[in-house]
C-alpha positions in Angstrom: 97.2 82.6 59.1 98.4 81.1 55.7 101.7 82.8 56.1 102.0 81.8 59.8 101.2 78.1 59.2 103.3 77.8 56.0 106.5 75.7 56.5 108.7 78.1 54.4 107.8 81.7 53.4 107.5 82.1 49.6 109.0 85.6 49.3 110.5 88.4 51.4 107.1 89.9 52.0 105.8 86.7 53.7 109.1 86.5 55.6 108.7 90.0 57.1 105.0 89.3 57.8 106.0 86.1 59.6 108.6 88.0 61.7 106.1 90.7 62.6 103.5 88.1 63.6 106.0 86.2 65.8 107.2 89.5 67.3 103.7 90.5 68.3 102.9 87.1 69.7 106.2 87.1 71.7 105.5 90.6 73.1 102.1 89.6 74.4 103.2 86.2 75.8 106.3 87.8 77.4 104.2 90.5 79.2 101.8 87.8 80.4 104.7 85.7 81.5 106.2 88.6 83.5 102.9 89.4 85.2 102.4 85.8 86.0 105.8 85.4 87.7 105.8 88.7 89.5 102.2 89.0 90.6 101.0 85.4 90.9 104.1 83.4 91.8 105.6 86.4 93.7 109.1 86.3 92.3 111.3 89.3 92.7 111.1 92.2 90.1 114.6 91.7 88.8 114.3 87.9 88.4 110.9 88.3 86.7 112.3 90.8 84.2 115.3 88.6 83.4 113.3 85.5 83.0 110.7 87.3 80.8 113.4 88.8 78.6 115.2 85.5 78.1 112.0 83.7 77.4 110.9 86.3 74.8 114.2 86.1 72.9 114.2 82.3 72.9 110.5 82.2 71.9 110.9 84.6 69.1 113.8 82.7 67.5 112.0 79.4 67.9 108.7 80.6 66.4 110.4 82.3 63.5 112.8 79.5 62.5 111.2 76.2 63.5 107.9 75.3 61.8 106.9 72.3 64.0 107.7 74.3 67.1 105.4 77.0 65.9 102.7 74.4 65.5 103.4 73.1 69.0 103.2 76.6 70.5 100.0 77.3 68.7 98.5 74.1 70.0 99.2 75.2 73.6 96.7 78.1 73.2 93.5 75.9 72.9 95.0 73.4 75.4 94.9 76.2 78.0 91.1 75.6 78.0 91.6 72.0 78.9 92.6 70.2 82.1 96.1 71.7 82.3 94.9 75.2 81.8 92.4 74.7 84.7 95.3 73.6 86.9 97.1 76.8 86.2 94.0 78.9 87.0 93.2 76.8 90.0 96.7 77.3 91.4 96.3 81.0 90.9 93.0 80.9 92.8 94.6 79.1 95.7 97.5 81.5 95.8 95.1 84.6 95.8 93.0 83.1 98.6 95.8 82.1 100.8 97.9 85.3 100.4 94.8 87.5 101.1 92.6 85.5 103.4 95.2 83.9 105.8 96.8 87.1 107.0 93.3 88.5 107.6 92.2 85.5 109.6 95.4 85.6 111.7 95.1 89.4 112.3 91.5 88.9 113.6 92.7 86.1 115.9 95.3 88.4 117.2 92.6 91.0 118.0 90.7 88.3 120.0 93.8 87.5 121.9 94.4 91.2 122.6 90.9 91.5 124.1 91.5 88.4 126.3 94.9 89.9 127.4 93.4 93.2 128.2 90.6 91.7 130.3 93.1 89.5 132.2 95.4 92.5 132.8 92.7 94.9 134.0 90.8 92.3 136.1 94.1 91.2 137.8 95.1 94.7 138.5 91.7 95.6 139.9 91.7 92.4 141.9 95.1 93.3 143.4 93.9 96.8 144.3 91.0 95.2 146.1 93.4 93.9 148.7 93.6 97.5 150.0 90.2 96.8 151.6 91.9 94.3 153.9 94.5 96.9 154.8 91.7 99.4 155.7 90.0 96.8 157.8 93.2 95.9 159.7 93.7 99.5 160.6 90.3 99.8 162.1 90.8 96.6 163.9 94.0 97.9 165.4 92.3 101.1 166.5 89.7 99.1 168.4 92.3 97.2 170.3 94.2 100.4 171.2 91.0 101.9 172.6 90.2 98.8 174.8 93.6 97.8 176.3 94.2 101.0 178.4 93.3 99.1 181.6 96.0 96.5 181.1 99.0 97.5 183.1 101.5 94.7 182.5 101.3 94.5 178.8 100.8 97.3 176.4 100.8 96.9 172.7 103.1 98.9 170.6 101.9 102.3 169.5 100.2 102.4 166.1 97.8 100.2 164.3 98.3 96.7 163.1 100.0 96.5 159.7 98.6 94.4 156.9 101.1 93.3 154.2 99.4 93.8 150.9 100.5 92.0 147.8 101.8 94.8 145.6 104.1 93.0 143.2 101.9 93.5 140.2 104.8 94.1 137.8 105.7 90.4 138.0 102.3 89.5 136.8 102.3 92.0 134.0 105.7 90.7 133.0 104.5 87.2 132.8 101.4 88.2 130.9 103.6 90.2 128.4 105.9 87.2 127.9 102.9 84.9 127.3 101.5 87.4 124.8 104.7 87.8 122.9 105.1 84.0 122.7 101.6 83.7 121.3 102.3 86.5 118.8 105.6 84.8 117.7 103.8 81.5 117.2 101.2 83.1 115.1 103.8 84.9 113.0 105.7 81.6 112.5 102.5 79.8 111.4 101.6 82.6 109.0 105.1 82.6 107.5 105.0 78.8 107.2 101.6 78.8 105.5 102.7 81.5 103.0 106.0 79.8 102.2 104.4 76.4 101.8 101.6 77.6 99.5 104.1 79.7 97.5 106.5 76.8 97.0 103.6 74.5 96.2 102.1 77.0 93.8 105.4 77.4 91.9 105.8 73.7 91.6 102.3 73.2 90.3 102.6 76.1 87.9 106.0 74.9 86.6 104.8 71.3 86.2 101.6 72.5 84.5 103.5 74.6 81.9 105.9 71.8 81.2 103.0 69.4 80.9 101.2 71.8 78.5 104.3 71.7 76.2 104.6 68.0 76.5 100.9 67.5 75.8 100.9 69.6 72.7 104.1 67.9 71.5 102.6 64.5 72.2 99.4 65.4 70.3 101.4 66.6 67.2 103.6 63.5 67.3 100.5 61.2 67.3 98.9 63.3 64.6 101.9 62.9 62.3 102.7 59.3 63.1 99.3 57.6 63.6 96.8 58.1 60.8 94.0 56.8 62.9 94.6 59.2 65.8 91.8 61.7 66.4 90.5 61.0 62.9 86.7 60.9 63.2 85.7 64.4 62.0 83.8 65.5 58.9 86.3 68.0 57.6 86.1 70.1 54.5 88.7 68.0 52.8 86.7 64.8 53.5 83.5 66.5 52.2 85.3 67.6 49.0 86.7 64.2 48.5 83.3 62.5 48.9 81.7 65.0 46.5 84.4 64.5 43.9 83.9 60.7 44.1 80.1 61.0 44.2 79.8 59.4 47.6 78.3 62.1 49.7 75.8 59.6 51.1 78.6 58.0 53.1 78.9 61.1 55.3 75.1 61.3 55.8 74.8 57.6 56.8 77.7 57.9 59.2 76.7 61.1 60.9 76.1 59.2 64.2 79.8 58.2 64.4 81.4 61.3 62.9 81.5 64.8 64.4 81.8 68.1 62.6 84.7 70.0 64.2 82.8 73.3 63.8 79.6 71.9 65.2 78.2 72.3 68.7 77.1 68.7 69.2 78.7 66.8 72.0 79.0 63.0 72.1 78.0 61.0 75.1 81.7 60.4 76.2 82.4 64.2 75.9 79.4 65.0 78.1 80.4 62.5 80.7 83.9 63.8 80.8 82.6 67.4 81.3 80.4 66.3 84.1 83.3 64.6 86.0 85.5 67.6 85.6 82.8 69.9 86.8 82.3 67.7 90.0 86.0 67.8 90.7 86.1 71.6 90.3 83.1 71.9 92.6 85.0 70.2 95.4 87.9 72.7 95.0 85.3 75.5 95.1 83.8 74.2 98.3 87.2 74.1 100.0 87.9 77.7 99.0 84.5 78.8 100.1 85.2 77.1 103.5 88.3 79.3 103.8 86.2 82.4 102.9 83.6 81.5 105.4 86.3 81.0 108.1 87.5 84.5 107.3 84.0 86.0 107.8 83.4 84.0 111.0 86.7 85.0 112.6 86.0 88.7 111.7 82.5 88.4 113.2 83.9 86.8 116.4 86.7 89.5 116.7 84.2 92.4 116.1 81.8 91.0 118.7 84.7 90.5 121.2 85.8 94.1 120.8 82.3 95.5 121.1 81.4 93.4 124.1 84.7 94.2 125.9 83.9 97.9 125.6 80.5 97.4 127.1 81.7 95.5 130.2 80.1 97.0 133.3 82.0 97.7 136.5 81.4 95.1 139.1 80.9 96.3 142.7 82.8 94.1 145.2 81.7 94.3 148.8 84.0 92.9 151.6 82.3 92.3 155.0 84.6 91.8 158.1 83.2 90.7 161.5 85.5 90.8 164.5 85.3 90.0 168.2 88.1 91.1 170.6 88.4 90.0 174.2 91.1 89.9 176.9 91.7 89.2 180.6 94.7 89.8 183.0 95.8 88.9 186.5 95.9 92.5 187.7 92.5 93.2 186.2 90.5 90.0 186.4 87.4 91.6 184.8 87.5 90.6 181.2 86.7 93.1 178.5 85.6 92.7 174.9 84.5 94.4 171.8 82.5 93.4 168.8 82.1 95.0 165.4 81.5 94.7 161.7 82.8 96.7 158.8 81.7 96.9 155.1 84.2 97.9 152.5 83.4 98.5 148.8 85.6 98.3 145.7 84.9 98.5 141.9 86.3 95.7 139.8 87.1 96.8 136.2 87.5 94.3 133.3 88.3 96.7 130.5 90.2 100.0 130.1 90.5 102.6 127.4 94.3 102.4 127.6 94.4 98.8 126.3 96.1 98.6 122.9 93.5 96.6 120.9 93.8 96.8 117.2 90.4 97.0 115.4 89.3 93.8 113.5 90.1 93.7 109.8 87.0 93.1 107.7 87.1 90.7 104.8 88.2 92.1 101.4 85.2 91.9 99.0 87.5 92.3 96.0 89.2 88.9 96.8 85.8 87.2 96.7 84.9 88.9 93.4 88.2 87.9 91.8 87.8 84.3 92.9 84.2 84.3 91.6 85.3 85.5 88.2 88.2 83.0 88.0 85.8 80.1 88.9 83.4 81.3 86.3 86.2 81.0 83.8 87.1 77.6 85.2 83.6 76.3 84.7 83.5 77.8 81.2 86.7 75.8 80.3 85.0 72.6 81.5 82.3 73.1 78.8 84.7 74.5 76.2 87.4 71.8 76.6 85.8 69.6 73.9 85.7 72.5 71.4 89.3 73.4 72.4 90.3 69.8 71.5 88.6 70.1 68.1 90.4 73.4 67.6 93.7 71.7 68.2 92.7 69.2 65.4 92.1 72.1 63.0 95.4 73.8 63.9 97.4 70.7 63.3 95.6 70.2 60.0 96.3 73.7 58.8 100.0 73.4 59.6 100.4 70.1 57.7 97.9 70.2 54.9 99.5 67.3 52.8 99.2 65.0 55.8 95.6 66.1 56.4 94.7 65.1 52.9 96.1 61.6 53.6 94.1 61.4 56.8 90.9 62.4 54.9 91.6 59.8 52.2 92.1 57.1 54.9 88.9 58.0 56.6 87.0 58.0 53.3 88.3 54.5 52.5 87.3 53.3 55.9 83.7 54.6 55.5 83.6 53.0 52.0 84.5 49.6 53.4 81.9 49.8 56.1 79.3 50.9 53.5 
């Protein structure tokens, strides 16, 4: 660490040590950068490799040659545990949830629509077939008339039974149902693609903005540290303790313990605790929204599974058609009227489902997605608690890179405490 934080290496051994350190850091960060672009942001493989390689070369030269840039880069590490780091992790959670849960929800909705389509198709087909009952009834009705008009001389009906024109154009209905199903499927595919594209673009913008803001925040912190001697200067550091002991004023640090904080201590001030509470509440709101999406996934799956099981259990409905008829006639040649009465019962089975329907099985929710989201949110809640200590670590990192300036800051704080005493 002394070699890494030193402005200029003292000899060739420290020079090669620094180069090896920068190379190792660059290799680790480059691999993480590639995995982040390819797996999380869903860029292409070639683009991710090219960007990761260029980033590694630029980072290696910057870390090895520029001392303040090395300090800024090192400050980014603890700042990943603060607000900006949580934004990166939260955008990753949203991307994982949308990419994995949304297609599953849409797939189960498609299954429900397939069940409805199958029921409509089979019931309409069975209903059209039931019109054959009327055809059977009309034939029997024609036979009765043929048997009873033999006494009529002037008029004889044509040979053969009456004909009933049955609606048999079922292909038109099937065609209309197919077109409606295709339109619904296309609409769902468009919605799915729109959601994926919108979330992907939004996630890339948030991730890029968060990375740039991390660099800006660490640069801004270092700039204030080097230009404002009062900035973030309320810690009891080792240099301040040594200075107080050398001047025989250790009682100043004891009497001011309420206002000063040890950077290596676990004590949190009232302002730090309030900030952690606010950040935890905001994170809980985001967690509830993601849990709502997870609950929707389970609800739609349960609905689709119930629809498929109930459709397979539909019983056959018995349809009974009763026809009552009364036939009578009279003529001039045969004034005696004749008549006939009758009643016929015809039965038909109405089917609502069929084994030939192409219904895709419902897709159950992926438990690994919920596990990954749970782990990421555990990390997010941990960063809420650790953001204070990450800020203190940033103070120590800046002090180790600029030790001469850290001595001036300790002297300023010592004089300030002396005046108050």
